[in-house]
C-alpha positions as CSV (number, residue, x, y, z in Angstrom):
1,A,11.2,15.5,-34.0
2,P,14.9,14.3,-33.9
3,R,16.1,12.8,-30.8
4,E,17.6,15.3,-29.5
5,Q,14.3,17.7,-29.6
6,S,12.2,14.6,-28.3
7,L,11.8,15.5,-24.6
8,A,10.6,19.2,-25.8
9,M,7.7,17.1,-27.5
10,R,6.5,15.1,-25.3
11,V,2.7,15.2,-25.8
12,Y,0.1,13.0,-22.9
13,M,-2.7,11.5,-23.9
14,P,-5.7,10.3,-22.1
15,E,-4.7,6.5,-21.1
16,A,-6.7,3.2,-21.5
17,Q,-8.0,3.3,-17.6
18,A,-9.5,0.9,-15.6
19,E,-12.8,2.8,-14.5
20,P,-14.2,6.3,-15.0
21,L,-14.7,8.2,-12.0
22,L,-17.3,10.0,-12.9
23,D,-19.1,12.9,-10.9
24,G,-21.9,11.2,-8.8
25,E,-21.5,7.9,-9.2
26,K,-19.3,5.2,-7.1
27,P,-16.1,3.1,-8.3
28,K,-17.1,-0.1,-9.3
29,A,-14.1,-3.3,-8.4
30,V,-12.8,-4.2,-11.7
31,S,-9.8,-6.5,-13.4
32,G,-6.7,-5.5,-14.7
33,L,-8.0,-5.8,-18.0
34,P,-9.9,-2.6,-20.5
35,R,-13.9,-2.8,-20.2
36,G,-15.1,-4.9,-22.9
37,G,-17.9,-7.1,-21.3
38,V,-21.6,-6.9,-22.4
39,S,-24.8,-7.1,-20.4
40,R,-26.9,-9.9,-21.1
41,R,-29.5,-8.4,-22.6
42,A,-26.9,-6.9,-25.0
43,C,-25.5,-9.9,-25.7
44,G,-29.0,-11.9,-26.1
45,C,-29.8,-9.0,-28.9
46,A,-26.2,-9.2,-30.6
47,V,-27.0,-13.1,-31.1
48,V,-29.5,-11.6,-33.5
49,V,-28.4,-8.9,-34.9
50,V,-24.7,-11.2,-35.7
51,A,-27.5,-13.6,-37.4
52,V,-29.0,-11.1,-39.1
53,T,-25.7,-9.5,-40.2
54,L,-24.8,-13.5,-41.6
55,C,-27.7,-14.1,-43.5
56,V,-28.6,-11.3,-45.3
57,G,-25.3,-9.4,-45.3
58,M,-25.0,-10.9,-49.1
59,L,-27.8,-9.2,-50.3
60,V,-25.8,-5.8,-49.8
61,P,-23.6,-5.2,-53.0
62,R,-20.4,-5.5,-51.8
63,R,-18.4,-2.6,-51.9
64,C,-17.9,-1.6,-48.5
65,C,-14.5,-2.8,-48.2
66,G,-12.8,0.4,-48.2
67,P,-8.9,0.6,-47.0
68,S,-8.3,0.5,-42.9
69,L,-7.1,4.1,-41.4
70,L,-4.3,2.8,-39.6
71,G,-1.7,6.2,-40.3
72,S,-2.5,8.1,-37.5
73,P,-4.5,8.2,-34.1
74,I,-6.3,11.0,-35.5
75,P,-6.8,10.1,-39.0
76,S,-7.3,13.0,-41.4
77,V,-10.0,14.2,-43.7
78,A,-8.4,12.7,-46.8
79,E,-8.1,8.9,-45.6
80,V,-11.5,9.1,-43.8
81,K,-13.0,10.1,-47.5
82,A,-10.9,8.1,-49.4
83,A,-12.4,5.1,-46.8
84,I,-16.0,6.4,-47.9
85,A,-15.1,6.7,-51.7
86,G,-16.7,4.5,-54.1
87,F,-18.3,2.5,-51.2
88,T,-21.6,3.6,-51.1
89,E,-23.5,0.8,-48.9
90,C,-20.4,1.2,-46.0
91,A,-19.7,3.4,-43.2
92,V,-16.7,4.5,-41.5
93,V,-16.9,4.7,-37.7
94,V,-14.4,6.9,-35.8
95,Q,-14.6,6.2,-32.0
96,T,-13.7,7.3,-28.9
97,A,-13.6,5.1,-26.1
98,Y,-13.2,4.7,-22.0
99,G,-10.6,1.7,-21.3
100,T,-9.4,1.6,-24.7
101,H,-7.0,2.8,-27.1
102,D,-9.6,4.3,-29.3
103,R,-8.9,8.0,-29.1
104,L,-10.7,9.4,-32.5
105,T,-9.6,6.1,-34.3
106,A,-11.6,5.1,-37.3
107,R,-12.3,1.9,-38.5
108,A,-13.4,1.0,-41.8
109,C,-15.7,-0.6,-43.4
110,E,-19.1,-1.0,-41.6
111,P,-21.0,-2.3,-43.8
112,F,-25.1,-1.6,-44.6
113,V,-27.6,-4.4,-44.5
114,P,-30.9,-4.7,-45.3
115,D,-33.3,-3.4,-42.1
116,L,-35.6,-5.7,-40.3
117,S,-38.3,-3.2,-38.1
118,V,-38.7,-6.3,-35.5
119,L,-35.4,-6.1,-34.2
120,G,-36.6,-3.3,-32.3
121,G,-33.9,-1.6,-29.7
122,N,-32.5,1.6,-30.5
123,V,-33.0,3.5,-33.9
124,I,-31.5,6.7,-35.8
125,D,-33.3,6.6,-39.3
126,V,-31.6,9.5,-41.3
127,T,-34.5,8.1,-44.6
128,G,-35.9,11.5,-45.6
129,A,-34.7,13.4,-42.9
130,T,-34.6,17.1,-44.3
131,P,-32.1,19.5,-43.6
132,Q,-33.0,22.5,-41.1
133,H,-30.3,25.2,-39.4
134,E,-26.3,25.5,-40.9
135,I,-23.7,24.7,-38.7
136,L,-21.2,27.6,-38.6
137,G,-18.2,25.8,-36.9
138,F,-16.5,24.8,-33.1
139,G,-13.9,26.2,-31.4
140,G,-12.2,28.0,-28.3
141,A,-10.9,31.1,-26.8
142,F,-7.7,32.8,-27.2
143,T,-7.4,34.1,-23.8
144,E,-4.4,36.1,-22.5
145,S,-3.2,33.0,-20.6
146,S,-3.4,30.8,-23.2
147,A,-1.1,33.0,-25.1
148,L,1.2,33.0,-22.8
149,V,1.2,29.7,-21.6
150,W,1.6,28.8,-25.5
151,Q,4.5,31.8,-25.8
152,A,6.4,29.6,-22.5
153,L,6.0,26.4,-24.2
154,P,9.3,25.4,-27.0
155,P,8.9,25.9,-30.7
156,L,8.4,22.4,-31.6
157,L,5.5,22.0,-29.1
158,R,3.9,25.6,-30.1
159,Q,3.6,24.1,-33.3
160,R,2.0,20.7,-32.3
161,F,-0.4,22.4,-29.8
162,I,-1.6,24.8,-33.4
163,D,-2.1,21.7,-35.5
164,L,-4.0,19.7,-32.7
165,Y,-6.7,22.3,-32.9
166,F,-6.6,24.3,-36.4
167,S,-5.0,21.3,-38.4
168,E,-7.8,19.6,-40.4
169,E,-5.5,17.0,-41.2
170,K,-3.4,17.3,-37.8
171,G,-6.3,17.9,-35.3
172,I,-9.9,18.7,-34.8
173,G,-9.8,21.7,-37.3
174,F,-11.4,24.1,-35.1
175,T,-12.8,27.1,-37.1
176,L,-14.3,29.8,-34.2
177,G,-12.4,31.8,-32.0
178,R,-12.9,34.1,-29.1
179,V,-11.1,36.9,-27.7
180,H,-11.9,39.3,-25.0
181,I,-11.9,43.0,-25.3
182,N,-9.5,44.8,-22.6
183,S,-8.4,42.1,-20.0
184,C,-10.6,39.4,-18.5
185,D,-10.6,36.8,-15.4
186,F,-7.8,35.0,-17.9
187,S,-5.2,37.9,-17.5
188,V,-2.5,38.4,-15.4
189,N,-3.5,41.9,-14.5
190,S,-6.5,44.0,-15.9
191,Y,-5.8,46.6,-18.9
192,S,-7.6,48.5,-21.0
193,F,-6.5,50.7,-23.9
194,D,-7.2,54.0,-22.7
195,D,-6.7,54.7,-19.2
196,V,-6.9,58.4,-19.1
197,E,-9.7,60.0,-17.0
198,E,-12.5,61.7,-19.2
199,D,-11.0,61.2,-22.4
200,Y,-14.1,61.1,-24.3
201,D,-13.0,61.5,-27.9
202,L,-10.8,58.4,-27.2
203,T,-7.4,60.7,-28.2
204,F,-5.3,58.4,-26.2
205,F,-7.0,55.3,-27.5
206,D,-4.2,52.9,-28.1
207,N,-4.6,52.3,-31.9
208,E,-1.6,49.6,-32.2
209,V,-3.8,47.6,-29.3
210,A,0.1,47.0,-28.0
211,H,-0.9,44.7,-25.0
212,D,-2.9,42.4,-27.2
213,A,0.0,42.5,-29.6
214,R,2.8,41.1,-28.3
215,T,0.0,38.3,-26.5
216,M,-2.6,37.1,-27.8
217,I,-2.4,38.2,-31.4
218,P,0.4,36.3,-32.3
219,L,-1.1,33.0,-31.3
220,I,-4.0,33.9,-33.2
221,R,-2.0,34.8,-36.4
222,Q,-0.2,31.4,-36.0
223,A,-3.5,29.3,-35.7
224,Q,-5.0,31.6,-39.0
225,L,-1.6,30.2,-40.9
226,T,-2.4,26.9,-40.2
227,A,-6.1,26.5,-40.8
228,T,-7.4,25.6,-44.3
229,R,-10.4,26.9,-43.3
230,K,-11.4,30.5,-42.0
231,I,-11.4,31.4,-38.4
232,R,-14.5,33.2,-37.3
233,M,-13.8,35.6,-34.5
234,L,-16.2,36.7,-32.0
235,A,-15.3,38.9,-29.3
236,S,-16.4,39.7,-26.2
237,P,-15.8,42.9,-23.3
238,W,-15.6,42.0,-19.9
239,S,-15.1,45.7,-18.3
240,P,-14.9,49.2,-19.8
241,P,-12.0,51.0,-19.0
242,A,-12.0,52.2,-15.0
243,W,-13.2,55.4,-15.8
244,M,-16.2,54.7,-18.0
245,K,-17.5,52.9,-15.0
246,K,-20.0,53.9,-11.7
247,N,-16.7,52.0,-9.0
248,G,-14.2,53.8,-10.6
249,K,-12.5,50.1,-11.3
250,M,-12.5,47.2,-13.7
251,D,-13.1,44.7,-11.5
252,G,-16.6,44.0,-9.8
253,S,-19.4,46.2,-10.9
254,D,-22.4,48.1,-9.4
255,A,-25.8,47.2,-10.0
256,P,-28.2,47.6,-11.5
257,L,-26.1,49.0,-14.5
258,G,-22.0,49.4,-14.2
259,L,-21.5,52.1,-16.9
260,R,-21.8,55.9,-15.8
261,D,-24.3,57.4,-18.0
262,Q,-22.4,59.9,-19.8
263,C,-20.2,57.3,-21.0
264,R,-22.9,55.2,-22.9
265,N,-21.6,56.7,-26.1
266,V,-17.7,56.9,-25.7
267,W,-18.2,53.0,-24.6
268,A,-19.6,52.0,-28.2
269,R,-17.1,53.9,-30.1
270,Y,-14.0,52.2,-28.0
271,I,-15.1,49.3,-28.8
272,S,-15.5,50.2,-32.7
273,K,-11.8,51.2,-32.3
274,W,-10.7,48.2,-30.9
275,V,-12.3,46.0,-33.9
276,R,-10.3,48.5,-36.4
277,A,-7.3,48.0,-34.2
278,Y,-7.5,44.1,-34.4
279,E,-8.6,44.3,-38.1
280,S,-5.2,46.6,-39.3
281,L,-3.1,44.0,-37.4
282,G,-4.7,41.0,-39.6
283,V,-7.3,40.0,-37.5
284,P,-10.9,40.6,-38.6
285,I,-13.8,40.2,-36.2
286,W,-17.0,38.4,-37.2
287,A,-18.9,39.2,-34.4
288,L,-19.5,40.6,-30.5
289,T,-21.7,40.1,-28.2
290,M,-22.4,43.0,-26.0
291,Q,-21.4,42.1,-22.6
292,N,-19.7,39.1,-20.9
293,E,-22.1,37.5,-18.4
294,P,-24.1,40.8,-17.9
295,E,-25.8,39.3,-15.1
296,N,-22.4,38.1,-12.9
297,R,-20.6,41.4,-10.4
298,A,-17.6,39.1,-10.3
299,A,-14.8,40.1,-8.2
300,W,-13.1,40.3,-11.3
301,E,-13.4,42.3,-14.9
302,A,-17.7,42.7,-14.7
303,C,-20.0,45.3,-15.7
304,A,-23.4,44.6,-15.1
305,W,-26.8,45.1,-17.3
306,T,-30.3,44.3,-16.8
307,P,-31.7,43.1,-20.0
308,E,-33.7,45.8,-21.0
309,G,-30.9,48.2,-20.3
310,A,-28.7,46.1,-22.6
311,A,-31.5,46.8,-25.5
312,Q,-31.6,50.0,-25.2
313,W,-28.0,50.6,-24.8
314,V,-27.3,48.4,-28.3
315,R,-30.4,50.0,-30.1
316,E,-29.4,53.8,-29.1
317,E,-25.8,53.6,-29.1
318,L,-24.0,50.3,-29.7
319,G,-26.0,49.0,-32.9
320,P,-26.0,52.2,-35.0
321,V,-21.8,52.7,-33.9
322,L,-21.5,49.2,-35.4
323,R,-24.1,49.3,-38.2
324,N,-21.9,52.4,-39.7
325,D,-18.2,51.0,-39.3
326,F,-18.8,47.5,-40.0
327,P,-21.9,46.4,-41.6
328,E,-21.1,43.1,-41.8
329,L,-20.1,42.6,-38.2
330,K,-22.9,40.5,-36.0
331,I,-24.0,41.4,-33.0
332,F,-25.0,38.8,-30.1
333,A,-27.4,39.6,-27.0
334,F,-26.5,38.4,-23.2
335,D,-23.4,36.0,-23.5
336,H,-24.6,34.4,-20.1
337,N,-26.2,31.4,-18.3
338,K,-28.6,29.2,-20.2
339,D,-31.5,29.8,-17.5
340,H,-32.1,33.3,-18.0
341,V,-31.6,33.5,-22.2
342,L,-35.4,32.9,-23.1
343,E,-35.6,36.1,-20.8
344,W,-32.8,38.3,-22.5
345,A,-34.4,36.8,-26.2
346,E,-37.8,38.3,-25.0
347,A,-35.6,41.9,-24.5
348,S,-34.2,41.6,-27.6
349,F,-36.1,40.6,-30.4
350,S,-39.2,41.6,-29.7
351,D,-39.3,45.1,-30.0
352,P,-38.5,45.6,-33.9
353,P,-36.1,48.6,-33.6
354,T,-33.8,46.9,-31.3
355,S,-34.0,43.5,-32.8
356,K,-32.7,44.7,-36.0
357,Y,-29.1,45.3,-34.4
358,F,-29.3,41.7,-33.0
359,D,-28.0,38.9,-35.2
360,G,-28.8,35.7,-32.3
361,I,-27.9,35.2,-28.9
362,A,-25.4,34.1,-27.0
363,F,-24.8,32.2,-23.7
364,H,-23.0,29.9,-21.4
365,W,-23.1,26.4,-19.9
366,Y,-22.8,27.2,-16.2
367,S,-26.6,26.5,-14.8
368,G,-27.1,23.0,-16.6
369,D,-28.6,22.2,-19.8
370,S,-31.6,24.3,-20.3
371,F,-32.4,23.2,-23.8
372,E,-35.8,23.9,-23.7
373,Q,-35.3,27.3,-23.3
374,L,-32.9,27.2,-26.6
375,R,-36.0,25.8,-28.5
376,A,-38.3,28.0,-27.3
377,I,-36.3,30.7,-29.0
378,R,-35.8,28.6,-32.2
379,E,-39.3,28.6,-32.6
380,R,-40.3,32.2,-31.5
381,W,-36.9,34.2,-33.6
382,P,-35.6,31.2,-35.9
383,D,-34.4,33.8,-37.9
384,K,-31.5,34.9,-34.7
385,M,-28.6,32.6,-34.2
386,L,-27.7,30.4,-31.0
387,L,-24.4,30.6,-30.2
388,P,-23.2,28.6,-27.1
389,S,-19.9,31.1,-26.3
390,E,-18.4,29.6,-23.2
391,A,-18.1,25.9,-21.4
392,T,-15.8,24.8,-18.9
393,Y,-15.2,22.7,-15.7
394,E,-13.9,24.9,-12.7
395,K,-11.3,23.0,-11.0
396,Y,-13.7,22.6,-8.3
397,R,-15.2,20.0,-10.1
398,W,-12.6,17.8,-10.6
399,P,-13.2,14.5,-9.5
400,E,-10.8,13.2,-6.4
401,G,-8.0,11.5,-7.8
402,T,-8.2,13.8,-11.0
403,E,-4.4,13.8,-12.7
404,L,-3.2,16.8,-14.6
405,K,-1.7,14.2,-17.4
406,H,-5.4,12.8,-17.7
407,G,-8.4,15.0,-16.6
408,S,-11.3,13.2,-16.0
409,W,-13.0,11.2,-18.4
410,S,-16.8,12.6,-17.4
411,N,-16.0,15.8,-18.3
412,G,-15.4,15.0,-22.4
413,E,-19.0,13.6,-21.6
414,G,-20.1,16.3,-20.1
415,Y,-19.1,18.4,-23.0
416,A,-20.7,16.1,-25.8
417,H,-23.6,15.8,-24.3
418,D,-24.1,19.6,-23.8
419,M,-23.0,20.0,-27.6
420,L,-25.6,17.3,-28.7
421,G,-28.3,19.6,-26.8
422,D,-27.1,22.6,-28.1
423,L,-27.3,21.4,-31.6
424,K,-30.1,19.8,-31.4
425,A,-31.7,22.4,-30.0
426,G,-30.8,25.4,-32.9
427,S,-27.4,26.4,-31.7
428,V,-25.0,27.6,-34.8
429,G,-22.0,26.4,-33.4
430,W,-20.5,25.7,-29.8
431,L,-16.9,27.3,-28.1
432,D,-14.7,26.0,-25.2
433,W,-13.5,28.3,-22.8
434,N,-9.4,29.2,-22.6
435,L,-7.5,26.8,-25.5
436,L,-4.4,26.1,-23.0
437,L,-3.7,26.7,-19.3
438,D,-1.1,25.9,-17.2
439,E,-0.6,23.0,-14.9
440,K,-2.8,25.2,-12.4
441,G,-5.4,25.7,-14.4
442,G,-4.0,29.5,-14.9
443,P,-2.6,32.0,-14.9
444,N,-5.9,33.8,-13.6
445,H,-5.1,36.8,-11.7
446,L,-8.0,36.2,-9.1
447,G,-7.4,32.6,-8.4
448,N,-10.3,31.3,-10.6
449,D,-8.5,28.4,-11.8
450,C,-10.4,25.9,-14.7
451,D,-9.6,22.4,-16.5
452,A,-8.8,23.1,-20.4
453,A,-9.0,20.4,-23.4
454,I,-5.3,21.1,-23.2
455,M,-3.1,21.5,-20.3
456,A,1.2,22.5,-20.2
457,N,3.7,21.7,-17.9
458,V,5.8,24.5,-19.0
459,T,8.3,23.2,-16.4
460,S,9.1,20.2,-18.2
461,G,7.9,21.2,-21.6
462,E,4.6,18.6,-21.9
463,L,1.6,18.7,-23.1
464,H,-1.4,17.1,-21.2
465,I,-4.4,16.5,-23.8
466,H,-7.7,15.7,-21.9
467,P,-10.6,13.6,-22.8
468,Q,-12.6,17.1,-23.8
469,Y,-10.4,17.3,-26.7
470,Y,-11.3,14.0,-28.6
471,Y,-15.0,14.4,-27.6
472,M,-14.9,18.1,-29.2
473,G,-13.1,16.6,-32.2
474,H,-15.7,13.7,-33.2
475,F,-17.8,17.6,-34.0
476,S,-15.0,19.7,-34.9
477,K,-13.3,17.0,-37.4
478,Y,-16.4,15.7,-39.1
479,I,-19.2,18.3,-39.1
480,P,-17.5,21.0,-41.4
481,P,-19.0,24.6,-41.5
482,G,-22.0,24.8,-44.1
483,S,-23.3,21.4,-42.7
484,R,-26.6,21.3,-41.4
485,L,-28.5,19.6,-39.0
486,L,-30.9,16.8,-40.2
487,N,-34.4,15.9,-38.5
488,A,-33.7,12.5,-38.3
489,S,-36.0,10.5,-36.5
490,V,-35.0,8.7,-33.1
491,F,-37.0,6.1,-31.4
492,L,-35.2,4.9,-28.0
493,E,-35.6,2.2,-25.7
494,R,-34.5,4.9,-22.7
495,T,-34.5,8.0,-23.1
496,A,-33.8,11.0,-20.0
497,S,-36.9,12.5,-18.0
498,G,-37.2,14.5,-15.3
499,I,-33.6,14.7,-14.6
500,S,-33.4,18.6,-13.6
501,G,-31.2,20.1,-11.3
502,R,-27.8,18.4,-12.2
503,P,-24.5,20.5,-12.9
504,Y,-23.5,21.9,-15.6
505,G,-21.6,19.4,-18.3
506,T,-23.4,16.4,-16.4
507,C,-24.8,12.8,-18.5
508,G,-25.0,9.0,-17.0
509,G,-26.7,5.9,-18.3
510,L,-30.0,7.9,-17.5
511,D,-29.6,9.5,-20.7
512,G,-29.6,7.1,-22.7
513,L,-28.6,6.8,-26.1
514,E,-27.2,10.1,-27.0
515,S,-27.4,11.4,-30.9
516,A,-27.8,13.9,-33.8
517,S,-27.2,13.5,-37.6
518,F,-26.1,16.6,-39.8
519,L,-25.9,16.5,-43.7
520,R,-22.3,17.8,-44.6
521,P,-21.2,20.1,-47.8
522,D,-20.1,17.1,-49.5
523,G,-23.3,15.2,-49.5
524,Q,-21.9,12.6,-46.4
525,V,-24.4,12.1,-43.3
526,A,-22.3,12.7,-39.9
527,T,-24.1,11.0,-37.0
528,V,-22.7,11.7,-33.5
529,V,-23.5,9.3,-30.9
530,L,-22.8,9.6,-27.1
531,N,-23.0,7.0,-24.4
532,C,-22.6,8.2,-20.9
533,G,-23.7,5.0,-19.2
534,D,-22.0,2.2,-17.6
535,E,-23.0,-0.8,-20.5
536,P,-22.6,-0.7,-23.9
537,L,-25.2,0.0,-26.3
538,L,-27.0,-1.5,-29.6
539,Y,-28.2,0.3,-32.4
540,R,-29.7,0.7,-36.0
541,L,-28.6,3.4,-37.6
542,R,-30.8,3.3,-40.7
543,S,-31.0,5.1,-44.3
544,H,-34.1,3.8,-46.9
545,G,-33.9,-0.3,-46.6
546,L,-30.5,-0.5,-45.4
547,A,-29.4,-0.2,-41.8
548,L,-26.1,-0.3,-39.8
549,L,-25.9,-2.9,-36.8
550,L,-23.5,-1.1,-34.0
551,E,-22.8,-1.3,-30.7
552,I,-21.5,2.1,-29.1
553,P,-19.4,0.6,-25.3
554,A,-19.6,2.2,-22.2
555,H,-19.0,5.8,-21.9
556,A,-17.7,6.0,-25.6
557,I,-18.6,8.3,-28.7
558,Q,-19.0,7.7,-32.2
559,T,-18.9,9.6,-35.7
560,V,-20.6,7.7,-38.2
561,L,-20.0,8.8,-41.4
562,H,-21.5,7.4,-44.8
563,A,-23.2,8.4,-48.2
564,A,-26.6,10.5,-47.8
565,D,-28.0,8.4,-50.5
566,V,-26.6,5.1,-48.9
567,G,-30.2,2.3,-49.9
568,A,-31.6,4.7,-51.4
569,G,-32.4,2.4,-54.9
570,F,-32.5,-0.6,-52.4
571,H,-35.6,-3.1,-52.6
572,P,-36.1,-5.4,-49.4
573,H,-36.9,-8.7,-51.6
574,A,-35.6,-11.3,-49.1
575,E,-36.4,-9.6,-46.4
576,A,-38.7,-12.6,-44.9
577,E,-36.1,-15.3,-45.8
578,A,-33.9,-12.6,-44.1
579,G,-36.1,-12.7,-40.7
580,K,-36.6,-16.3,-41.0
581,A,-32.8,-17.2,-40.8
582,A,-31.8,-14.7,-37.7
583,A,-33.9,-17.0,-36.0
584,E,-31.6,-19.9,-36.3
585,P,-28.5,-20.4,-34.3
586,P,-25.3,-18.3,-35.0
587,A,-23.2,-19.4,-37.2
588,H,-20.3,-18.6,-34.6
589,N,-19.9,-17.7,-30.8
590,S,-19.6,-14.2,-31.4
591,T,-21.7,-12.0,-29.3
592,H,-20.9,-9.0,-31.8
593,A,-18.5,-7.6,-34.4
594,P,-15.1,-6.6,-33.0
595,L,-13.8,-3.3,-33.1
596,A,-10.7,-2.7,-35.0
597,E,-7.2,-2.6,-32.9
598,A,-6.1,0.8,-32.8
599,P,-3.0,1.6,-34.2
600,N,-0.2,1.0,-32.5
601,D,1.8,4.0,-32.1
602,T,3.4,6.5,-29.7
603,H,0.3,8.5,-29.7
604,T,-1.8,5.8,-27.9
605,H,-0.8,3.9,-24.5
606,E,-0.9,0.2,-24.2
607,P,-3.3,-1.0,-20.9
608,E,0.1,-2.8,-19.2
609,A,2.1,1.3,-19.6
610,A,-1.5,2.9,-18.2
611,A,0.8,4.1,-14.8
612,K,3.3,5.6,-16.2
613,A,0.6,7.9,-18.1
614,S,3.5,8.8,-21.0
615,A,3.7,9.1,-24.4
616,S,6.0,10.4,-26.4
617,E,6.6,11.7,-30.1
């Protein structure tokens, strides 16, 4: 931007801090240097790895020296593809790590070497892995709060925000979006599009949806113009108009059912008219959930349902109306916490006349992992989609000392932990909650303030990028729609067992090395690896007879990209000699291959400047 506009274009990134403040963990005394040490155990293993690499690396065809990715702090997809192209025995490693400058930083190229099974340790093996369910994408919610904060930003910063989320080249390439039908808690006030009492014919329905046309729709349209891939939009109602509810107001709900019996059909037709109105304004709706959080009689907009009551309403009213008006529109059940998702799946999918209207089930993360319930649904109803539709950290979950500029590093880790668990259990994507909030975590008309991956100080014209943004980017940027989960074989030194009762979005050293591998439409394999622990972890990524010998730092995430056919024609004719050589002392005293230096540009902070917490562009 021109120099006179630079103050309006400040974008703050998380700094290289001295120590992460993790939920439930005590801070340790550390030096002023970035974390970079390794444990004795890791050090010993690394000596063997280095020896093997030096002695057998010459056996691999030397086609693994792609161009360095120093063009930008978030390398574009084109740069990554260029680094891989023509170098089939190498991989690009994209990394975000605490205590370093690495924020979606790619290094090329990591060489595959002949694999030696005697090394043991953590192993991710994609050899012979078969594609499973399809991934539709990743994204976040276009709430009224997000739209109002976005509109209050300077024009250049508004576009920068859009690029960060929706540009495949300049950002992390979101392809899913969520929007609320009528108001929600992240609205300034409650509103609907037909407040005329007993208007069963919907004569006074606002077909222009004027309120949203002033707020969310301009934000959605700008995202559509920027995105190179189609954005699938998911819609969710929080509450019908007040006159349709038993309690006579949009906030709160009677139990067990909040909707008046005589309004069951008109509410279904209202939703259909809302979908038509959005479509006419250039925002087609891909899918909707029948109700946001049907078990929550919240102080904000709500409408309670039982599993059986909701299934009956969809079977008798909503399903027939939407199938007639929008045959391609998807309908998802539930849209609430994972600990009850199996119960709602049984009510929605077990009865064929009901099940035919449901394309899947949506759920939130606020009750904790519950990955086993997702696996059970996937096994019993493999034709139904699993969609994580909401996750965020409520403001009370910010660890003490968390600052607006940086957020909490553990929040990024918690996102990735949940994403990996959901995707491996059968989920087709993952949706964050608010795309953007102000410095207070709002606006919210009932004070239900939350964190967000990007927050703004509207007064000073600043965007603050929190760790969740980078952690989500390791999925959304490198696992495009049409990718498929691979059933890779994973052998771990440590696996999480007996961990229960943890707050949502929690992970730590007990979780060990977490990972998931995906086959992309372009034939590349993307493996996401997560380490929430305090020590670095060594692992091998194996493909046929070759392997990458890698280390992931403490509190870090990596996405490893390589050609799917790496090692397919390799014959380990010299494995015996290589094993013999591995026992000899290494040729140098380095314990592990050094990480490529992060780009030195204005998007990242130097360690010395960490206290200043500023980066401008």
